[in-house]
C-alpha positions as CSV (number, residue, x, y, z in Angstrom):
1,M,-28.5,-3.6,6.9
2,W,-26.3,-6.2,5.2
3,A,-29.4,-8.2,4.1
4,V,-31.4,-5.2,2.9
5,L,-28.7,-3.5,0.8
6,P,-27.9,-6.5,-1.4
7,G,-31.6,-7.1,-1.8
8,E,-32.0,-3.5,-3.0
9,L,-29.2,-4.0,-5.5
10,A,-30.8,-7.1,-6.9
11,L,-34.1,-5.3,-7.2
12,A,-32.4,-2.5,-9.1
13,V,-30.9,-5.1,-11.5
14,C,-34.3,-6.6,-12.1
15,L,-35.8,-3.3,-12.9
16,V,-33.0,-2.5,-15.3
17,A,-33.4,-5.9,-17.0
18,G,-37.1,-5.1,-17.6
19,V,-38.6,-7.5,-15.1
20,R,-42.1,-6.5,-14.1
21,I,-42.3,-6.3,-10.3
22,P,-45.6,-5.9,-8.4
23,D,-46.1,-2.4,-6.9
24,A,-46.6,-3.9,-3.4
25,V,-43.2,-5.6,-3.6
26,L,-41.6,-2.3,-4.7
27,L,-43.3,-0.3,-2.0
28,G,-42.4,-2.9,0.7
29,A,-38.7,-3.0,-0.4
30,E,-38.4,0.8,-0.4
31,A,-40.1,1.1,3.0
32,L,-37.6,-1.5,4.4
33,V,-34.6,0.4,3.0
34,V,-35.9,3.7,4.4
35,G,-36.5,2.0,7.8
36,V,-32.9,0.6,7.8
37,L,-31.4,4.0,6.9
38,A,-33.5,5.7,9.6
39,L,-32.3,3.1,12.1
40,E,-28.7,3.8,11.2
41,V,-29.3,7.6,11.6
42,C,-30.9,7.0,15.0
43,V,-27.8,5.0,16.1
44,M,-25.2,7.4,14.7
45,W,-26.8,10.7,15.7
46,P,-26.2,10.4,19.5
47,L,-22.6,9.4,18.7
48,Y,-22.1,12.3,16.4
49,A,-23.7,14.7,19.0
50,A,-21.5,13.4,21.7
51,R,-18.3,14.0,19.7
52,R,-19.5,17.5,18.8
53,R,-20.0,18.3,22.5
54,A,-16.5,17.0,23.1
55,G,-15.1,19.6,20.8
56,D,-14.6,17.7,17.5
57,R,-15.2,19.3,14.2
58,R,-18.1,18.1,12.0
59,R,-16.1,15.9,9.8
60,E,-14.2,14.3,12.7
61,A,-17.4,13.7,14.6
62,A,-19.1,12.2,11.5
63,L,-16.2,9.9,10.9
64,S,-16.2,8.8,14.5
65,A,-19.9,7.9,14.3
66,V,-19.4,5.9,11.1
67,R,-16.4,4.0,12.7
68,A,-18.6,3.1,15.7
69,V,-21.3,1.5,13.5
70,V,-19.6,0.2,10.3
71,P,-17.1,-2.7,10.9
72,V,-13.4,-1.9,10.3
73,A,-13.1,-4.6,7.6
74,V,-16.0,-3.2,5.6
75,R,-14.7,0.3,5.8
76,R,-11.3,-0.7,4.7
77,L,-12.6,-2.8,1.8
78,L,-14.7,0.2,0.5
79,V,-11.7,2.6,0.9
80,H,-9.4,0.1,-1.0
81,E,-12.0,-0.2,-3.8
82,F,-12.3,3.6,-4.2
83,R,-8.5,4.0,-4.2
84,A,-8.1,1.3,-6.7
85,L,-10.6,2.9,-9.1
86,H,-8.8,6.2,-8.6
87,S,-5.5,4.5,-9.4
88,L,-7.1,3.2,-12.6
89,G,-7.7,6.8,-13.6
90,L,-4.1,7.7,-12.8
91,W,-2.9,4.7,-14.9
92,V,-4.9,5.9,-17.9
93,L,-3.4,9.4,-17.5
94,R,0.1,7.9,-17.1
95,R,0.6,9.4,-13.7
96,R,1.7,8.0,-10.3
97,H,0.4,8.5,-6.8
98,R,2.2,11.0,-4.5
99,I,5.9,10.6,-5.3
100,P,7.7,13.5,-3.5
101,E,10.6,15.3,-4.9
102,G,13.9,13.5,-4.5
103,A,12.2,10.1,-3.9
104,R,13.2,7.1,-5.9
105,P,10.4,4.8,-7.0
106,F,10.9,1.0,-7.3
107,S,8.3,-1.1,-9.1
108,Y,7.3,-4.6,-7.9
109,T,4.6,-5.8,-10.4
110,E,6.7,-7.9,-12.7
111,P,5.9,-11.3,-11.0
112,Q,2.1,-10.7,-11.2
113,T,1.7,-8.9,-14.5
114,G,1.3,-12.0,-16.5
115,I,-1.2,-13.5,-14.0
116,M,-3.3,-10.3,-14.0
117,W,-3.6,-10.1,-17.8
118,T,-4.5,-13.8,-17.8
119,F,-7.3,-13.1,-15.4
120,V,-8.5,-10.2,-17.6
121,F,-8.5,-12.4,-20.7
122,V,-10.3,-15.3,-19.1
123,S,-12.9,-12.9,-17.7
124,V,-13.5,-11.3,-21.1
125,V,-13.9,-14.7,-22.7
126,E,-16.3,-15.8,-19.9
127,T,-18.4,-12.7,-20.4
128,V,-18.7,-13.3,-24.1
129,V,-19.5,-17.0,-23.8
130,L,-22.1,-16.5,-21.1
131,A,-23.8,-13.8,-23.2
132,L,-24.1,-16.2,-26.1
133,V,-25.2,-19.3,-24.0
134,I,-27.6,-18.0,-21.4
135,P,-31.1,-17.3,-22.8
136,W,-32.7,-15.7,-19.8
137,P,-32.6,-11.9,-19.9
138,L,-32.5,-11.4,-16.1
139,V,-29.7,-13.9,-15.5
140,H,-27.8,-12.5,-18.5
141,A,-28.1,-9.0,-17.2
142,I,-27.0,-9.9,-13.6
143,L,-24.0,-11.9,-14.9
144,L,-23.0,-9.2,-17.3
145,V,-22.9,-6.6,-14.5
146,V,-20.9,-8.9,-12.3
147,D,-18.4,-9.9,-15.1
148,V,-17.8,-6.4,-16.3
149,Y,-17.3,-5.2,-12.7
150,G,-14.9,-8.0,-12.1
151,I,-12.8,-7.0,-15.1
152,V,-12.7,-3.4,-14.0
153,I,-11.6,-4.4,-10.5
154,V,-8.8,-6.6,-11.8
155,L,-7.6,-3.8,-13.9
156,A,-7.9,-1.4,-11.0
157,L,-5.8,-3.7,-8.7
158,Q,-3.0,-3.9,-11.3
159,A,-3.2,-0.1,-11.9
160,A,-3.0,0.5,-8.1
161,C,0.2,-1.5,-8.0
162,V,1.7,0.3,-11.0
163,T,0.9,3.8,-9.8
164,R,1.9,3.2,-6.2
165,P,5.5,1.8,-6.2
166,H,7.9,1.4,-3.3
167,L,9.7,4.6,-2.4
168,V,13.1,5.4,-1.0
169,E,12.8,9.1,-0.1
170,A,15.4,11.8,-0.1
171,D,16.1,11.4,3.6
172,G,16.7,7.6,3.3
173,S,13.3,6.5,4.6
174,L,11.5,3.6,3.1
175,R,7.9,3.4,2.1
176,L,6.5,-0.1,1.3
177,R,3.3,-0.3,-0.7
178,Y,1.1,-2.9,-2.4
179,G,-1.4,-1.0,-4.4
180,A,-4.1,0.5,-2.2
181,L,-4.1,-2.5,0.2
182,F,-0.8,-1.9,2.2
183,D,1.3,1.1,3.1
184,L,4.2,1.1,5.6
185,R,6.6,3.9,6.3
186,V,10.0,3.1,7.8
187,P,12.1,5.9,9.1
188,A,15.7,6.1,7.9
189,A,17.0,6.0,11.5
190,V,15.8,2.4,12.1
191,I,17.2,0.9,8.9
192,A,20.2,-1.1,10.0
193,A,21.0,-3.1,6.8
194,A,19.6,-4.2,3.4
195,R,20.5,-7.0,1.1
196,V,19.4,-8.8,-2.0
197,D,17.7,-12.0,-0.8
198,R,15.4,-13.9,-3.1
199,R,12.8,-16.0,-1.2
200,F,9.6,-17.8,-2.0
201,P,7.4,-17.6,1.2
202,G,4.1,-19.3,1.5
203,G,0.8,-17.8,2.6
204,G,-1.0,-14.7,1.4
205,L,0.0,-11.1,0.6
206,V,1.1,-10.2,4.2
207,R,2.6,-12.8,6.4
208,V,4.4,-12.3,9.8
209,D,6.6,-15.1,11.3
210,G,6.9,-15.7,14.9
211,D,10.4,-14.0,14.9
212,G,8.9,-10.7,13.8
213,T,9.6,-11.1,10.0
214,L,7.2,-9.4,7.7
215,D,6.8,-10.9,4.2
216,L,5.2,-8.6,1.6
217,A,5.2,-11.1,-1.3
218,V,4.3,-10.4,-4.9
219,G,3.8,-13.5,-7.0
220,S,4.8,-15.5,-4.0
221,Q,8.3,-14.1,-3.9
222,T,10.4,-11.5,-2.2
223,T,13.8,-10.2,-3.4
224,V,15.0,-7.7,-0.7
225,T,15.5,-8.1,3.0
226,V,15.8,-5.1,5.3
227,E,16.9,-5.4,8.9
228,L,15.7,-2.8,11.4
229,T,17.1,-1.7,14.7
230,E,13.7,-1.7,16.3
231,P,10.2,-3.0,15.4
232,V,7.8,-0.9,13.3
233,E,4.1,-1.0,13.4
234,F,1.9,-1.8,10.4
235,V,-1.7,-2.3,9.5
236,R,-2.9,-5.3,7.5
237,P,-5.3,-4.8,4.6
238,L,-8.4,-5.6,6.7
239,G,-7.4,-3.5,9.7
240,R,-5.5,-5.8,12.0
241,R,-2.2,-4.4,13.4
242,G,1.1,-6.0,13.8
243,S,4.8,-5.3,14.2
244,A,8.0,-6.5,12.5
245,R,11.7,-6.1,12.9
246,T,12.7,-7.7,9.6
247,L,11.1,-6.7,6.3
248,R,11.1,-8.8,3.1
249,F,9.5,-7.4,0.0
250,N,9.7,-7.7,-3.8
251,A,11.3,-5.2,-6.1
252,D,11.8,-5.6,-9.8
253,D,15.3,-4.2,-9.5
254,P,16.5,-5.4,-6.1
255,R,20.1,-4.3,-6.5
256,A,19.1,-0.7,-7.2
257,A,16.7,-0.7,-4.2
258,V,19.4,-2.1,-1.9
259,A,21.9,0.5,-3.2
260,A,19.4,3.3,-2.5
261,L,18.9,2.0,1.1
262,V,22.5,1.3,2.0
263,K,24.4,4.5,2.6
264,P,28.1,4.4,1.8
265,A,30.3,4.7,4.9
266,P,31.8,8.1,5.3
267,T,35.4,8.3,4.2
268,A,37.9,9.8,6.6
269,P,39.7,13.0,5.5
270,P,43.2,12.4,4.2
271,M,45.9,12.7,6.9
272,P,48.6,15.3,6.3
273,A,52.0,14.0,5.3
274,L,54.4,13.7,8.1
275,T,57.6,15.7,7.8
276,P,60.8,14.9,9.7
277,P,61.4,17.2,12.6
278,L,63.9,20.0,12.0
279,T,67.3,19.4,13.7
280,P,69.7,22.2,14.5
281,E,72.6,22.4,12.0
282,R,76.0,21.3,13.3
283,T,78.6,24.0,13.2
284,A,82.2,23.3,12.5
285,P,84.6,23.9,15.4
286,S,86.1,27.4,15.4
287,S,89.7,27.7,14.3
288,T,90.2,30.8,16.3
289,P,92.2,30.2,19.4
290,D,90.7,30.9,22.7
291,P,91.6,34.2,24.2
292,P,94.3,34.1,26.9
293,A,93.0,33.9,30.4
């Protein structure tokens, strides 16, 4: 399947570019695609039927069959891509993704904004230069599609980060996000402490140390450290799972994020003023003589 589908895409690009392809090649390619799709249906249908007999609904059974056939990494990449394109639409409309009432959003895109716009500028220049230099129509069409798609994806990734900020919700829980690639919810009950702590960890977007520290770096830096009372589970962008007890992430305004996470200690009610105890008044000795016995 992974060999036939890219071949079908290349064939479609050739047809759009005006390349004349023999009818026998077209017929053989389409027959191969139909055969692959039929094979996939034959593999997934028994899985779907088994889940239906087990009592699942149609949607749940279909998703279970797809999960059994399509690898987790491929599924997550496709989902991330669709979510990023959806975020691009939200960005154009100046809207943000699912911010509940009472939640405080905290952006984290400042360290990478300049890099992203540099990528976009370089990609646009590359597209124009290649369009002027390459004389072959087929190669020009293929590179034009690839370059334009690359520009759209870079914009979509930045839009996903802008429209999906970190959240401190009304109940004190924390939601860490990086665009459409990473999403972690931390209940308020397990947050022990938070502090401003600027670090520059190495590695990729999500890195976990041996001591259970999760680094969610943006532009190779983190600015906030959150200590937890117990480990929390998370899912990496390609589907692998892990756990962490210390979270480090980036926020453009780290002090405001820490202030939202750290609850002020409750103040004790004022104690009533102490008054001296009342003592019985002393009476002067009576001047009246005692009666005779």
